[in-house]
C-alpha positions in Angstrom: -38.5 -92.0 34.5 -40.9 -94.9 34.1 -44.5 -93.8 33.6 -45.9 -96.8 35.4 -43.7 -96.2 38.4 -44.7 -92.5 38.6 -48.4 -93.6 38.4 -47.9 -96.2 41.2 -46.1 -93.7 43.3 -48.9 -91.2 43.0 -51.4 -94.0 44.1 -49.2 -94.8 47.1 -48.8 -98.4 45.9 -45.0 -98.6 46.0 -43.1 -99.6 49.1 -40.4 -97.2 48.0 -42.1 -94.2 46.3 -40.2 -92.3 43.7 -38.5 -89.2 45.0 -40.5 -86.0 44.4 -43.7 -87.9 43.5 -46.3 -87.5 46.2 -49.0 -89.9 47.1 -52.2 -88.3 45.8 -54.2 -90.5 48.1 -52.4 -89.7 51.4 -54.7 -88.7 54.3 -56.1 -85.2 53.8 -55.3 -85.1 50.0 -58.2 -84.3 47.6 -58.0 -87.8 45.9 -58.2 -89.5 49.3 -61.4 -87.6 50.0 -62.9 -88.3 46.6 -62.1 -92.0 46.8 -63.8 -92.1 50.1 -66.9 -90.6 48.5 -66.8 -93.2 45.8 -66.5 -96.0 48.3 -69.4 -94.7 50.4 -71.6 -94.3 47.4 -70.8 -97.8 46.3 -71.7 -99.1 49.7 -75.0 -97.2 49.6 -75.9 -98.7 46.2 -75.0 -102.2 47.3 -77.2 -101.7 50.4 -80.1 -100.6 48.3 -79.6 -103.6 46.0 -79.3 -105.9 49.1 -75.9 -107.2 48.0 -72.4 -107.0 49.4 -71.0 -106.4 45.9 -72.5 -105.8 42.5 -70.7 -107.1 39.4 -72.0 -104.3 37.2 -70.9 -101.6 39.7 -67.5 -103.3 40.0 -67.1 -103.4 36.2 -68.0 -99.7 36.0 -65.4 -98.7 38.7 -62.7 -101.0 37.3 -63.2 -99.6 33.8 -63.1 -96.0 35.1 -59.9 -96.6 37.0 -58.3 -98.2 34.0 -59.4 -95.3 31.8 -57.8 -93.0 34.5 -54.6 -95.0 34.4 -54.3 -95.0 30.7 -54.9 -91.2 30.5 -52.4 -90.5 33.3 -49.7 -92.5 31.6 -50.5 -91.0 28.2 -50.3 -87.5 29.6 -47.0 -88.3 31.3 -45.5 -89.6 28.1 -46.7 -86.7 26.0 -45.2 -84.3 28.6 -41.9 -86.2 28.3 -42.0 -86.0 24.5 -42.6 -82.3 24.5 -39.6 -81.8 26.8 -37.3 -84.2 24.9 -37.1 -86.8 27.7 -37.3 -90.6 27.5 -40.6 -92.1 28.7 
C-alpha cells in the first residue's frame, strides 16, 4: 500500500478511497468535530484582529497540518517495516 494514498483516504480527499481505510473526517467522526473547533477558533481570532485571514495564523495551521502528515506517513511506514511489508 502507498502511505500517501492511505493518508489521503483517511482525509477523505480521494474520489475513490482505498478499501478498508475510513474517512477520519466524515460527519460525526472525532476528527471532523476537532477540525470544526479549529475552524471556529480561527474565525474568532480573525474577527478579533479585524481580518478575513491572517498570514501568521495560516502559517501556523499549514505547518501543523504538514507536521501531522509527516508523522502519519512515518508511523505508517514504520508499521509496515515491523510487519515486513513494502511501504
